[in-house]
C-alpha positions as CSV (number, residue, x, y, z in Angstrom):
1,M,29.7,-49.1,11.7
2,T,27.3,-49.8,8.8
3,S,24.1,-48.0,8.5
4,P,20.9,-50.2,8.5
5,T,19.4,-50.5,4.9
6,P,16.7,-47.7,4.7
7,I,13.1,-48.8,4.1
8,R,12.3,-48.0,0.4
9,V,9.0,-46.4,-0.1
10,V,7.0,-45.5,-3.2
11,L,4.2,-42.8,-3.0
12,A,1.0,-43.2,-5.2
13,D,-1.4,-40.3,-5.2
14,D,-3.0,-38.0,-8.0
15,E,-2.3,-34.9,-6.0
16,R,1.2,-33.6,-6.7
17,M,0.9,-31.6,-3.4
18,V,0.2,-34.6,-1.3
19,R,3.2,-36.5,-2.8
20,T,5.4,-33.6,-2.1
21,A,4.3,-33.3,1.5
22,L,4.8,-37.1,2.2
23,R,8.3,-37.2,0.4
24,A,9.4,-34.1,2.6
25,I,8.1,-35.9,5.8
26,L,9.6,-39.4,4.9
27,S,12.9,-37.9,3.6
28,A,13.6,-36.3,7.0
29,E,14.1,-39.6,8.4
30,P,17.4,-41.5,8.1
31,D,15.8,-44.9,7.9
32,L,13.2,-44.0,5.2
33,E,14.0,-43.4,1.4
34,V,11.4,-42.5,-1.2
35,V,12.4,-44.3,-4.4
36,G,9.4,-43.6,-6.6
37,E,6.2,-41.6,-7.2
38,A,3.0,-42.2,-9.4
39,A,0.1,-40.3,-10.0
40,T,-2.2,-43.0,-11.3
41,G,-2.9,-46.6,-10.4
42,A,-1.4,-47.6,-13.5
43,E,1.8,-45.7,-13.1
44,A,2.0,-47.2,-9.3
45,L,2.1,-50.7,-11.0
46,S,4.9,-49.7,-13.4
47,V,6.8,-48.0,-10.8
48,V,6.6,-50.6,-8.1
49,R,7.6,-53.2,-10.6
50,D,10.7,-51.3,-11.6
51,V,12.1,-50.1,-8.3
52,R,10.7,-52.9,-6.0
53,P,10.0,-50.9,-2.9
54,D,9.5,-52.3,0.8
55,V,6.3,-50.2,1.4
56,V,3.7,-48.4,-0.9
57,L,1.7,-45.6,0.2
58,M,-1.4,-46.1,-2.1
59,D,-4.3,-43.4,-2.6
60,V,-7.5,-45.4,-2.5
61,R,-8.9,-43.3,-5.2
62,M,-6.9,-42.6,-8.4
63,P,-7.4,-42.2,-12.3
64,E,-7.3,-45.3,-14.4
65,I,-6.9,-47.9,-11.9
66,D,-8.0,-47.2,-8.3
67,G,-6.0,-48.0,-5.3
68,I,-7.8,-51.4,-4.6
69,R,-7.2,-52.7,-8.1
70,A,-3.8,-51.5,-8.2
71,T,-3.2,-53.2,-4.8
72,E,-4.7,-56.6,-6.1
73,Q,-2.6,-56.5,-9.1
74,I,0.7,-55.5,-7.4
75,L,0.1,-58.7,-4.7
76,A,-0.8,-60.9,-7.5
77,T,2.0,-60.4,-10.0
78,L,5.3,-59.8,-7.9
79,D,6.8,-62.7,-6.1
80,E,8.0,-60.5,-3.4
81,P,5.4,-57.9,-3.3
82,P,5.8,-54.7,-1.0
83,R,3.6,-53.9,2.0
84,I,0.7,-51.6,0.8
85,V,-0.7,-48.7,3.0
86,V,-3.7,-47.2,1.6
87,V,-4.2,-43.5,2.2
88,T,-7.6,-42.1,2.5
89,T,-9.6,-39.0,3.5
90,F,-12.2,-40.8,5.2
91,E,-11.8,-43.3,8.0
92,N,-14.9,-45.2,7.4
93,D,-14.6,-45.7,3.6
94,S,-15.9,-48.8,2.1
95,Y,-13.1,-48.4,-0.4
96,V,-10.5,-48.9,2.4
97,Y,-12.1,-51.9,3.5
98,D,-12.3,-53.4,0.2
99,A,-8.5,-52.5,-0.1
100,L,-7.9,-54.3,3.2
101,R,-9.5,-57.4,1.9
102,A,-7.6,-57.0,-1.2
103,G,-4.4,-57.5,0.8
104,A,-3.4,-53.8,1.9
105,A,-1.4,-54.1,5.2
106,G,-3.4,-51.1,6.6
107,F,-4.6,-47.8,6.1
108,L,-3.7,-44.1,6.9
109,L,-5.6,-41.0,6.8
110,K,-4.4,-37.9,4.9
111,R,-4.8,-35.9,7.9
112,A,-2.4,-38.1,9.9
113,D,0.5,-36.0,11.5
114,A,4.2,-36.6,10.5
115,D,4.9,-38.8,13.5
116,A,1.9,-41.1,12.8
117,L,3.1,-41.3,9.2
118,V,6.7,-42.2,10.1
119,Q,5.6,-44.8,12.5
120,A,3.0,-46.4,10.2
121,V,5.6,-47.0,7.4
122,R,8.0,-48.5,9.9
123,L,5.3,-50.8,11.4
124,V,4.2,-52.3,8.4
125,A,7.8,-52.7,7.1
126,R,8.5,-54.8,10.1
127,S,5.3,-57.0,9.3
128,D,4.6,-58.1,13.0
129,S,1.8,-55.9,14.3
130,L,-1.5,-54.8,13.0
131,L,-1.7,-51.1,12.1
132,F,-4.4,-49.3,13.9
133,P,-6.3,-52.1,15.4
134,A,-9.2,-50.2,16.8
135,A,-9.9,-48.5,13.3
136,V,-9.8,-51.7,11.6
137,R,-12.4,-53.0,14.0
138,T,-14.5,-50.1,13.4
139,L,-14.3,-50.5,9.6
140,A,-15.2,-54.3,10.0
141,A,-18.3,-53.4,12.2
142,E,-19.6,-51.2,9.4
143,H,-18.7,-53.1,6.1
144,A,-17.8,-56.8,7.0
145,R,-19.6,-59.2,4.8
146,A,-20.8,-61.8,7.2
147,H,-20.7,-65.5,6.4
148,P,-24.1,-67.3,6.7
149,A,-22.3,-69.9,8.7
150,P,-18.8,-70.0,10.1
151,P,-16.2,-71.0,7.4
152,A,-14.5,-74.4,7.8
153,W,-11.2,-72.7,9.0
154,V,-12.8,-71.7,12.3
155,A,-13.2,-75.1,13.5
156,K,-9.6,-76.1,12.4
157,L,-7.9,-73.5,14.7
158,T,-6.4,-75.0,17.9
159,E,-7.2,-73.2,21.2
160,R,-3.8,-71.6,21.1
161,E,-3.9,-70.3,17.5
162,G,-7.2,-68.8,18.2
163,E,-5.7,-67.0,21.1
164,V,-2.9,-65.7,18.9
165,L,-5.4,-64.6,16.3
166,R,-7.3,-62.4,19.0
167,H,-4.1,-61.1,20.2
168,M,-3.3,-60.1,16.7
169,A,-6.5,-58.1,16.4
170,R,-5.5,-56.1,19.4
171,G,-2.2,-55.1,17.4
172,L,0.3,-57.1,19.6
173,T,3.5,-58.0,18.1
174,N,5.0,-61.3,18.5
175,A,7.1,-60.5,21.3
176,E,4.1,-59.0,23.2
177,I,2.1,-62.0,22.4
178,A,4.8,-64.4,23.9
179,R,5.1,-62.4,27.1
180,R,1.1,-62.7,27.2
181,M,1.0,-66.3,26.7
182,G,4.3,-67.2,28.6
183,V,5.9,-68.9,25.4
184,G,8.7,-68.1,23.4
185,P,8.7,-65.7,20.4
186,A,9.4,-68.6,17.9
187,T,6.2,-70.5,19.2
188,V,4.3,-67.5,18.6
189,K,5.7,-67.1,15.1
190,S,4.8,-70.7,14.3
191,H,1.2,-70.0,15.6
192,V,1.0,-66.9,13.4
193,A,2.1,-69.0,10.5
194,A,-0.6,-71.7,11.1
195,V,-3.5,-68.9,11.5
196,L,-2.5,-67.5,8.0
197,A,-2.5,-71.0,6.5
198,K,-5.8,-72.0,7.9
199,T,-7.5,-68.8,7.1
200,G,-5.9,-68.7,3.6
201,T,-4.6,-65.0,4.1
202,R,-1.4,-63.4,3.0
203,D,-0.7,-61.5,6.3
204,R,-2.1,-60.3,9.9
205,T,-4.5,-57.5,8.6
206,Q,-6.2,-60.0,6.0
207,A,-6.3,-62.8,8.8
208,V,-8.0,-60.2,11.2
209,I,-10.5,-59.2,8.7
210,A,-11.4,-62.8,7.9
211,A,-11.8,-63.3,11.5
212,Y,-14.3,-60.5,11.8
213,E,-16.3,-61.7,8.7
214,A,-16.4,-65.1,10.3
215,R,-17.7,-63.6,13.6
216,F,-14.7,-65.3,15.2
217,L,-14.0,-61.8,16.7
218,N,-16.5,-59.5,18.3
219,G,-17.1,-56.4,16.2
220,G,-17.5,-58.1,12.8
C-alpha cells in the first residue's frame, strides 16, 4: 500500500534553536516533512520559491524582510503559493493581525505544545477550516479596521452564503457546515467559493477577517 504524500514544510525563523525545535517535532511525524529552513524573510522567499512547500511556518518578526512582507510577496509571486502560518510570541500582536490581513492562513504561538503545532500544520494544509477561531475573533476585536459603512459585498451575500460565512468564523469544516445546514458538502463548497469571490479574499481566514471588519460578524 502506497503511503500518502507527506505535507512539505518550510521553517522561517531567525532563531536557530526555534527552527531546530520545530524540525524535531515535525520530523517525528510520518506525514510531515521539513524541506527547508530560512533565517530571514528574504531567505524565506528564496527557499519557498526553490522547494515549493505546502506549508510555511513564518516568524512574524525577522531581519531584512519581516514575516508580513514575506507573506505578501510569496502570495503575490507564486501561482500556487503555500499556506502560511505566522509564528509569534504574543497572541494579541498587531503584526499577527496584519499578517492575517496579508493572506496568512493562521497563526501559532511559540509556546504552543507539540500536539498543537502538528495539528495546526495538518489543518492549514487541508484548507477547510479556520485555525483557532476564538483567537482570530479576539484579534479582530482589538485590531480590526472598521469600515465607515458596510462594504458592497455585504449586500451581495445570499442568506445561505451569510450562514456559511458565520459557520466558517466558528472554525467548522465543510463537512460540519453541511451537517448543520442539512445540505451536501458540494453545496457548502460552492457557497464557500461564492463567499470568497464576493468578499474578494483568498481563503477562509481572509474572508472571516473581512467579515469582522465589515461588522458582519460580532466582535470586529
